[in-house]
C-alpha positions in Angstrom: -84.0 -196.2 -34.1 -81.1 -197.1 -36.3 -78.6 -194.5 -37.3 -78.5 -193.2 -40.9 -75.1 -194.8 -41.6 -76.4 -198.3 -40.5 -79.6 -198.0 -42.7 -77.6 -197.0 -45.8 -75.0 -199.7 -45.1 -77.5 -202.5 -44.9 -79.1 -201.2 -48.2 -75.7 -201.1 -49.9 -75.0 -204.7 -48.8 -78.5 -205.9 -49.9 -78.0 -204.2 -53.3 -74.5 -205.7 -53.7 -75.9 -209.3 -53.1 -78.9 -208.7 -55.3 -81.4 -209.1 -52.4 -84.9 -207.4 -52.6 -86.0 -204.6 -50.3 -89.2 -205.6 -48.4 -89.5 -202.8 -45.7 -88.0 -199.7 -47.6 -91.0 -197.6 -46.8 -90.4 -198.2 -43.0 -87.0 -196.3 -43.4 -88.9 -193.2 -44.4 -89.9 -193.0 -40.7 -86.4 -192.7 -39.4 -85.7 -189.0 -38.3 -81.9 -189.6 -38.5 -82.3 -189.8 -42.4 -84.0 -186.5 -42.4 -81.3 -184.9 -40.4 -78.7 -186.3 -42.8 -80.8 -185.0 -45.7 -81.3 -181.5 -44.1 -77.6 -181.4 -43.7 -76.9 -182.0 -47.3 -79.6 -179.5 -48.7 -79.6 -176.5 -46.4 -76.6 -174.9 -48.0 -77.8 -175.3 -51.5 -78.7 -172.1 -53.5 -82.2 -173.4 -54.2 -83.1 -174.1 -50.5 -84.2 -170.5 -50.1 -86.2 -170.6 -53.4 -89.9 -170.9 -52.7 -92.2 -173.4 -54.2 -95.9 -173.0 -55.0 -96.7 -172.9 -51.3 -94.0 -170.3 -50.5 -92.2 -172.7 -48.2 -88.4 -172.7 -48.0 -85.7 -174.0 -45.6 -86.1 -171.1 -43.4 -87.8 -172.1 -40.2 -86.6 -175.8 -40.2 -87.1 -177.7 -37.0 -87.4 -181.0 -35.5 -91.1 -180.5 -35.2 -91.2 -180.2 -39.1 -89.5 -183.5 -39.4 -92.0 -185.1 -36.9 -94.9 -183.6 -38.9 -93.6 -185.1 -42.2 -92.9 -188.5 -40.7 -96.5 -188.6 -39.1 -98.0 -187.8 -42.4 -95.9 -190.7 -44.1 -96.6 -193.0 -41.5 -100.5 -192.7 -42.0 -99.9 -192.3 -45.8 -101.3 -188.9 -45.6 -98.3 -187.0 -47.2 -99.2 -185.1 -50.4 -96.7 -184.0 -52.9 -97.1 -180.3 -54.0 -96.9 -179.5 -57.7 -93.7 -178.0 -58.7 -93.5 -174.3 -59.6 -92.3 -174.2 -63.3 -90.0 -171.5 -64.4 -87.7 -171.2 -67.6 -84.1 -170.5 -67.5 -81.5 -169.9 -70.2 -79.6 -172.9 -71.5 -76.4 -170.8 -71.5 -75.3 -167.4 -70.3 -75.6 -166.0 -73.8 -78.2 -168.4 -75.1 -81.6 -167.4 -76.3 -83.0 -170.8 -75.8 -84.9 -171.7 -72.5 -85.4 -174.8 -70.7 -88.1 -175.7 -68.1 -87.1 -176.1 -64.3 -89.4 -177.2 -61.7 -89.1 -175.8 -58.2 -90.5 -178.1 -55.5 -91.5 -177.0 -51.9 -89.0 -177.4 -49.1 -90.8 -180.4 -47.7 -90.8 -182.2 -51.0 -87.1 -181.6 -51.3 -86.5 -183.0 -47.9 -88.6 -186.2 -48.6 -87.1 -186.4 -52.1 -83.6 -186.3 -50.6 -84.3 -189.2 -48.2 -85.7 -191.3 -51.0 -82.7 -190.5 -53.0 -80.5 -191.5 -50.2 -82.3 -194.9 -49.8 -82.5 -195.6 -53.6 -78.8 -194.7 -54.3 -77.6 -196.8 -51.4 -79.4 -199.7 -52.7 -79.1 -199.4 -56.5 -75.6 -197.8 -56.9 -73.7 -201.2 -56.4 -75.8 -202.6 -59.2 -75.2 -200.0 -61.7 -73.0 -200.7 -64.8 -69.5 -199.6 -64.9 -70.3 -198.0 -68.3 -72.7 -195.4 -66.6 -71.2 -192.2 -65.4 -73.8 -189.6 -65.2 -75.2 -188.5 -61.8 -73.2 -191.0 -59.9 -70.8 -190.6 -56.9 -67.1 -190.4 -57.8 -67.9 -190.3 -61.6 -68.4 -187.6 -64.1 -67.7 -186.5 -67.6 -63.9 -187.0 -67.2 -64.2 -190.6 -66.1 -66.5 -191.5 -69.0 -64.0 -189.8 -71.4 -61.1 -191.5 -69.8 -62.9 -194.9 -70.3 -63.1 -194.1 -73.9 -59.5 -193.1 -74.2 -58.0 -196.1 -72.4 -60.2 -199.0 -73.8 -61.5 -198.0 -77.2 -58.3 -198.6 -79.2 -59.0 -200.0 -82.6 -62.6 -198.4 -83.0 -63.7 -198.2 -86.7 -67.1 -196.6 -86.1 -68.8 -194.4 -83.5 -72.4 -194.7 -82.9 -73.7 -191.5 -81.2 -76.9 -192.3 -79.4 -79.3 -189.5 -78.4 -82.6 -190.3 -76.9 -85.2 -187.7 -77.8 -86.5 -185.7 -74.8 -85.4 -188.5 -72.5 -86.3 -187.1 -69.1 -89.6 -185.7 -70.4 -90.6 -189.1 -71.7 -89.7 -191.6 -69.0 -92.9 -193.8 -68.9 -94.4 -193.9 -65.3 -95.7 -197.4 -65.7 -92.3 -198.6 -66.9 -90.6 -196.9 -64.0 -92.8 -198.4 -61.3 -92.4 -201.8 -62.9 -88.6 -201.6 -62.7 -88.8 -200.4 -59.3 -91.2 -203.2 -58.3 -88.7 -205.8 -59.5 -86.5 -205.1 -56.3 -88.8 -203.1 -54.0 -91.5 -205.2 -52.7 -93.6 -202.7 -51.0 -96.7 -201.1 -52.3 -96.6 -198.2 -50.0 -93.2 -197.0 -51.3 -94.2 -197.6 -54.8 -97.4 -195.5 -54.3 -95.4 -192.7 -52.8 -93.2 -192.6 -55.8 -96.2 -192.8 -58.2 -97.7 -189.8 -56.4 -94.5 -187.8 -56.8 -94.3 -188.6 -60.5 -97.9 -187.5 -61.0 -97.9 -184.4 -58.8 -97.8 -182.1 -61.8 -96.6 -178.6 -62.0 -97.9 -175.0 -61.8 -97.2 -172.6 -64.6 -98.8 -169.2 -64.6 -100.8 -170.5 -61.5 -102.4 -173.2 -63.7 -102.0 -176.7 -62.7 -100.8 -179.0 -65.4 -100.6 -182.8 -65.2 -97.4 -184.9 -65.7 -98.3 -188.0 -67.7 -94.5 -189.0 -68.2 -91.1 -187.9 -67.2 -89.3 -187.4 -64.0 -89.8 -184.4 -61.9 -87.4 -181.8 -63.4 -85.5 -180.0 -60.7 -86.2 -182.6 -58.0 -83.4 -184.2 -56.1 -84.7 -187.7 -56.8 -84.9 -187.3 -60.6 -81.2 -188.3 -61.4 -81.3 -191.5 -59.6 -84.7 -192.6 -61.0 -83.5 -191.8 -64.4 -80.4 -194.0 -63.8 -82.5 -196.7 -62.5 -84.6 -196.5 -65.7 -81.8 -196.3 -68.1 -79.9 -199.1 -66.4 -82.2 -201.4 -68.4 -80.6 -200.0 -71.5 -77.2 -200.7 -69.9 -78.0 -204.3 -69.3 -79.4 -204.8 -72.7 -76.3 -203.6 -74.5 -73.8 -205.3 -72.1 -75.5 -208.6 -72.0 -77.1 -208.8 -75.3 -75.6 -206.5 -78.0 -71.8 -206.8 -76.9 -71.8 -210.6 -76.6 -73.5 -211.0 -79.9 -71.0 -208.7 -81.6 -67.9 -210.0 -80.0 -65.9 -212.2 -82.4 -62.3 -213.4 -82.5 -60.0 -213.5 -79.5 -57.3 -211.2 -81.1 -56.8 -209.5 -84.5 -54.8 -211.4 -87.1 -51.3 -210.0 -87.5 -50.6 -207.6 -90.4 -48.2 -209.5 -92.8 -47.0 -206.3 -94.5 -46.0 -204.9 -91.0 -43.9 -208.0 -90.3 -42.3 -208.0 -93.7 -41.1 -204.5 -93.1 -39.9 -205.4 -89.6 -37.9 -208.3 -91.1 -36.4 -206.1 -93.8 -35.4 -203.5 -91.1 -33.7 -206.3 -89.1 -31.8 -207.3 -92.2 -30.7 -203.8 -92.9 -29.4 -203.5 -89.4 -27.3 -206.6 -89.8 -25.9 -205.2 -93.0 -25.1 -201.8 -91.1 -27.3 -199.9 -93.6 -28.6 -197.3 -91.2 -30.1 -195.1 -93.9 -32.4 -198.0 -94.9 -33.1 -198.7 -91.2 -34.4 -195.2 -90.6 -36.5 -195.2 -93.8 -38.1 -198.6 -92.8 -38.7 -197.5 -89.2 -40.5 -194.4 -90.4 -42.6 -196.7 -92.6 -43.4 -199.0 -89.6 -44.7 -196.0 -87.6 -47.4 -195.6 -90.2 -48.5 -199.1 -90.3 -50.7 -201.1 -87.8 -49.2 -204.4 -86.5 -52.6 -206.0 -86.7 -54.9 -206.5 -89.7 -57.5 -203.7 -89.3 -59.8 -205.5 -91.8 -59.8 -208.9 -90.1 -63.1 -210.4 -90.9 -63.0 -212.6 -87.9 -62.6 -209.9 -85.3 -65.5 -207.8 -83.9 -65.8 -205.6 -80.8 -68.6 -203.3 -79.5 -67.8 -200.9 -76.5 -70.3 -198.7 -74.8 -70.3 -195.7 -72.5 -73.3 -193.5 -71.1 -73.5 -190.2 -69.3 -77.1 -189.5 -68.3 -78.9 -189.8 -71.7 -75.9 -189.3 -74.0 -74.7 -192.6 -75.1 -71.7 -193.5 -77.4 -70.8 -196.9 -78.8 -67.6 -197.8 -80.6 -67.6 -200.7 -83.1 -64.7 -202.4 -84.6 -66.2 -203.8 -87.8 -68.0 -202.9 -90.9 -70.6 -200.1 -91.2 -73.4 -202.4 -92.3 -73.1 -204.2 -88.9 -72.9 -200.7 -87.1 -76.3 -200.0 -88.8 -77.7 -203.1 -87.4 -76.6 -202.4 -83.8 -78.3 -199.1 -84.1 -81.6 -200.5 -85.2 -81.6 -203.2 -82.5 -81.0 -200.5 -79.8 -83.7 -198.3 -81.3 -86.0 -201.2 -81.2 -85.3 -202.1 -77.6 -85.8 -198.6 -76.5 -89.2 -198.4 -78.3 -90.5 -201.7 -77.2 -89.3 -202.0 -73.7 -88.5 -198.5 -72.3 -91.2 -196.5 -74.5 -88.4 -194.1 -75.7 -87.2 -193.0 -79.1 -83.8 -192.3 -80.6 -83.5 -188.9 -82.2 -83.2 -189.5 -85.9 -81.2 -186.3 -86.4 -78.8 -186.7 -83.5 -78.2 -190.5 -83.7 -75.2 -190.7 -86.0 -72.9 -193.3 -87.3 -69.4 -191.7 -87.7 -66.3 -193.0 -89.3 -63.7 -192.9 -86.5 -60.8 -192.1 -88.6 -61.9 -189.5 -90.9 -64.5 -187.7 -88.8 -65.1 -186.9 -85.1 -67.9 -187.9 -82.9 -69.3 -185.4 -80.5 -69.6 -186.6 -76.9 -69.8 -184.6 -73.6 -68.5 -181.4 -75.5 -65.3 -183.1 -76.8 -64.6 -184.3 -80.3 -63.7 -187.9 -80.1 -61.6 -189.3 -83.2 -59.1 -192.1 -83.8 -55.5 -190.9 -84.4 -53.3 -192.1 -87.3 -50.4 -189.7 -87.3 -47.0 -189.8 -85.8 -46.3 -187.7 -82.8 -43.2 -186.9 -80.9 -43.4 -187.6 -77.2 -40.5 -187.1 -74.6 -37.8 -187.2 -77.5 -38.9 -190.4 -78.8 -41.1 -191.1 -81.9 -43.7 -193.8 -81.7 -47.0 -194.7 -83.5 -50.4 -193.6 -82.0 -52.3 -195.2 -84.8 -55.9 -196.3 -84.0 -55.7 -194.9 -80.4 -58.4 -192.5 -79.2 -57.8 -188.7 -79.3 -59.8 -185.9 -77.6 -60.0 -182.5 -79.2 -61.5 -179.1 -78.3 -64.2 -178.5 -80.9 -63.7 -175.2 -82.9 -67.4 -174.6 -82.6 -67.1 -174.6 -78.8 -64.2 -172.2 -78.7 -66.1 -169.8 -81.2 -69.3 -170.0 -79.1 -67.5 -169.2 -75.8 -65.6 -166.4 -77.4 -69.0 -164.8 -78.6 -70.1 -164.4 -75.1 -67.5 -161.8 -74.6 -67.7 -160.0 -77.8 -69.7 -157.4 -79.7 -69.6 -156.8 -83.4 -66.7 -159.6 -83.6 -64.4 -157.7 -81.0 -63.9 -158.2 -77.3 -66.3 -155.9 -75.4 -67.0 -154.8 -71.8 -69.7 -156.4 -69.7 -72.0 -153.6 -68.2 -73.7 -155.8 -65.7 -70.4 -155.9 -63.8 -69.5 -152.3 -63.7 -71.0 -151.7 -60.3 -69.1 -154.7 -58.8 -65.8 -154.4 -56.8 -62.5 -155.0 -58.8 -61.9 -158.3 -57.1 -65.4 -159.5 -57.9 -65.0 -158.6 -61.7 -61.6 -160.4 -61.9 -62.8 -163.4 -59.9 -65.9 -163.6 -62.1 -63.8 -163.8 -65.2 -61.3 -166.0 -63.5 -64.0 -168.6 -62.4 -65.6 -168.8 -65.8 -62.3 -169.2 -67.7 -61.0 -171.6 -65.0 -64.1 -173.8 -65.5 -63.7 -173.9 -69.2 -60.0 -174.8 -69.1 -60.3 -177.4 -66.4 -63.1 -179.1 -68.4 -61.0 -179.4 -71.5 -57.5 -180.2 -69.9 -58.0 -183.8 -71.3 -57.8 -182.5 -74.9 -54.5 -182.9 -76.9 -55.1 -179.5 -78.3 -56.2 -177.6 -75.2 -53.8 -174.9 -76.3 -56.5 -173.7 -78.7 -58.2 -172.1 -75.7 -55.3 -169.5 -75.8 -57.4 -167.4 -78.1 -60.4 -167.4 -75.8 -58.1 -166.4 -73.0 -57.0 -163.4 -74.8 -60.6 -162.4 -75.7 -61.8 -162.8 -72.0 -58.7 -161.1 -70.7 -59.3 -158.2 -72.9 -63.0 -158.1 -72.1 -62.1 -158.0 -68.4 -59.6 -155.2 -68.8 -62.0 -153.1 -70.8 -64.8 -153.6 -68.1 -62.3 -152.5 -65.5 -61.1 -149.5 -67.6 -64.6 -148.6 -68.3 -65.6 -148.6 -64.5 -62.4 -146.4 -63.5 -62.5 -144.2 -66.6 -59.1 -145.4 -67.5 -57.2 -147.3 -70.2 -56.8 -151.0 -70.7 -53.0 -150.9 -70.6 -53.2 -149.0 -67.2 -55.6 -151.6 -65.9 -53.2 -154.4 -67.2 -50.2 -152.8 -65.3 -52.1 -152.3 -62.1 -53.4 -155.9 -61.7 -50.6 -158.0 -63.4 -48.7 -160.3 -61.2 -46.7 -163.5 -61.3 -47.7 -166.6 -59.3 -46.0 -170.0 -58.6 -47.8 -173.0 -60.1 -46.6 -176.7 -60.3 -45.4 -175.9 -63.8 -43.4 -172.9 -62.7 -44.2 -169.2 -62.5 -47.1 -168.0 -64.5 -48.3 -164.5 -65.2 -51.9 -163.6 -64.3 -54.2 -160.8 -63.2 -55.0 -160.5 -59.4 -57.0 -158.2 -57.2 -56.7 -158.3 -53.3 -58.9 -157.0 -50.6 -57.1 -157.1 -47.3 -59.0 -157.8 -44.1 -58.1 -157.5 -40.5 -57.3 -160.6 -38.8 -58.5 -162.7 -41.8 -57.4 -164.0 -45.1 -57.6 -161.4 -47.9 -60.2 -161.8 -50.6 -58.3 -162.7 -53.9 -59.7 -162.5 -57.4 -57.5 -164.0 -60.1 -57.7 -164.5 -63.8 -55.3 -166.8 -65.7 -52.2 -168.6 -64.5 -53.3 -171.9 -65.7 -51.0 -173.7 -68.2 -52.8 -174.7 -71.3 -51.1 -178.1 -71.1 -52.9 -181.4 -71.7 -53.5 -183.4 -68.3 -54.8 -186.7 -68.9 -55.3 -187.4 -65.3 -57.6 -184.5 -64.6 -60.9 -185.5 -62.9 -64.1 -183.5 -62.2 -66.8 -185.8 -60.6 -70.4 -185.1 -60.0 -70.4 -185.7 -56.3 -69.4 -188.0 -53.5 -71.4 -190.9 -52.0 -72.6 -190.5 -48.5 -69.8 -192.3 -46.4 -70.6 -195.3 -44.3 -69.4 -193.3 -41.3 -71.2 -190.0 -41.6 -69.9 -186.9 -39.8 -72.9 -184.9 -38.5 -73.2 -181.4 -39.8 -72.5 -178.6 -37.4 -75.9 -177.1 -38.0 -77.6 -180.4 -37.1 -75.6 -180.5 -34.0 -76.7 -177.0 -33.0 -80.4 -177.9 -33.9 -80.4 -181.0 -31.6 -78.9 -179.0 -28.9 -82.2 -177.1 -28.5 -80.7 -173.9 -27.3 -81.7 -170.5 -28.7 -78.5 -168.7 -29.9 -80.3 -165.4 -29.6 -81.8 -165.4 -26.1 -80.0 -168.5 -24.6 -83.3 -170.2 -23.7 -83.6 -174.0 -23.9 -86.7 -174.8 -25.9 -88.1 -176.0 -29.1 -86.0 -174.3 -31.7 -86.0 -173.7 -35.4 -83.3 -172.4 -37.9 -83.4 -169.0 -39.5 -81.7 -169.0 -42.8 -80.4 -166.2 -45.1 -79.6 -166.8 -48.8 -76.3 -164.9 -48.3 -74.5 -162.8 -45.8 -74.7 -159.7 -47.8 -78.5 -159.8 -47.2 -77.9 -158.9 -43.4 -76.8 -155.4 -44.4 -74.0 -153.3 -43.3 -72.6 -153.1 -39.7 -74.3 -150.3 -37.6 -77.5 -150.5 -39.6 -78.6 -154.1 -38.6 -80.3 -155.7 -35.5 -78.4 -157.7 -33.0 -79.3 -161.1 -34.4 -77.8 -160.0 -37.7 -74.6 -158.9 -36.0 -74.4 -162.3 -34.4 -74.7 -164.2 -37.8 -72.2 -161.9 -39.4 -69.7 -162.2 -36.4 -70.0 -166.1 -36.8 -69.8 -165.8 -40.6 -72.9 -168.2 -40.7 -76.0 -168.0 -42.8 -78.0 -169.8 -40.2 -79.2 -169.1 -36.7 -80.8 -171.5 -34.3 -83.6 -169.6 -32.4 -86.6 -170.3 -30.4 -90.0 -169.5 -31.9 -90.5 -166.1 -30.3 -87.1 -164.9 -31.3 -87.8 -166.1 -34.8 -91.0 -164.2 -34.9 -89.2 -161.1 -33.9 -86.6 -161.6 -36.7 -89.4 -161.7 -39.3 -91.6 -159.1 -37.6 -91.4 -155.5 -36.7 -90.7 -155.7 -32.9 -87.0 -155.4 -32.0 -85.3 -158.7 -31.2 -84.4 -159.3 -27.4 -80.9 -158.3 -26.3 -78.3 -161.0 -26.7 -77.0 -162.8 -23.7 -73.4 -163.3 -23.0 
């Protein structure tokens, strides 16, 4: 049996060379891939969330893998319907979005399918696609826009209406069938897509869309929307491209020549006036009728096109794209959200940023230079207001009652992580300093929460937890709470200390690609060892999981197996079947061996 890294490496090479997959279903019978998938999934928070059959990661064993492989070998594996729940779209949002909760076995098989599909298709995906891809994310998409979209005149904001709910199953299977030549694998995917979902214990069919909440959904949606990437890059962009370079702006060069003559005459006052005039003028003819360019970027179902040309042609591009989606992919552009925005006078909204074209002078490093027609990123004012509203009541900062029973370091670290996530996401914006108001609101809300808990005042809490830390930009003030621990690093909760200074090189990527040389997870090694960590017996073993260490209880009030997990600081314990039954039963667990 080939190792997981060998299988994935071969698939990547076949994808890179454009060769078809003829035996992909056979790779689903490789237990090494399931061990790799288990090592990637077991630590996720959703691993302990039960599906419709109540199955979770707890009790995972080599026997379960063998049972799944045997069912797949004889094509007897059946997908369970996902348990549908509704979660808020944001912490303070009243809107809900549906989420499917698959069973553990379906998650495991889905992760193996995702590993295989990602290894094969990832080398074929467009460089314009950034969503749900290794080493890519929102920041890489935004950086692509900033670095290559200079001279854009119009933004075409594309929004596909209910994209992931409307992915056509027949189109999906047709696209997969172009490269995957194996009916058994395609039948397995079709059964997964049509497994349905349970809501209020009523089964509902899924006639379209990818399984929401399933680990394989992102790669399936990227495979589907890759057809749109190909259409734009191979049809629309070549059709729109016209001219090698823009014509020179004659007015710019006349001013340049006048400035050179003034310098020769020694008229420095005139030189300064003409240089200032140059900074507000483009060197190229922005209305050149012989020059056209179309640029494109996509993150998941959010698309943005930048067009250098007249608005009438931008309207035609929008119509061509809408027709292709409708005819070939059975999708529709949302009329309300698909906009054509003038790049210089208005801002396009993409991935939470306002994107515009700059046309003002800016002072950089003591020099003055023009930034006309370059791309600028801004923090939307509506975003700042919405974030502040989560920490306000009646227009003023307010305490958070749900945190009053938490330790001080938990309260500060909760505020700190929320603030840090917002700031780090918007560090690419030229006006990230606008988040200073949000910082004050969150800081006041945090201090009010602490003051309410301790029946104290905001000023006393500020003096108690204020400190100064060293950062790459020098000392910064922040708030910090520490919990000292014996022979271990202290628990530290920290709020602030992040300079609100633009960082164009900041990167937050979605995830990493499974490396060619895969380091086996420690838990998988323990599972393969086959030794019970509670009684020491060598036998068939399974893994006991807990959602968090706090569930083990306090020292002195917990059984020996829980003490062992707490001492190892592990949420997993490899045990034999009888010990696992004791853990979940009422009988006391056997004494631990030395």
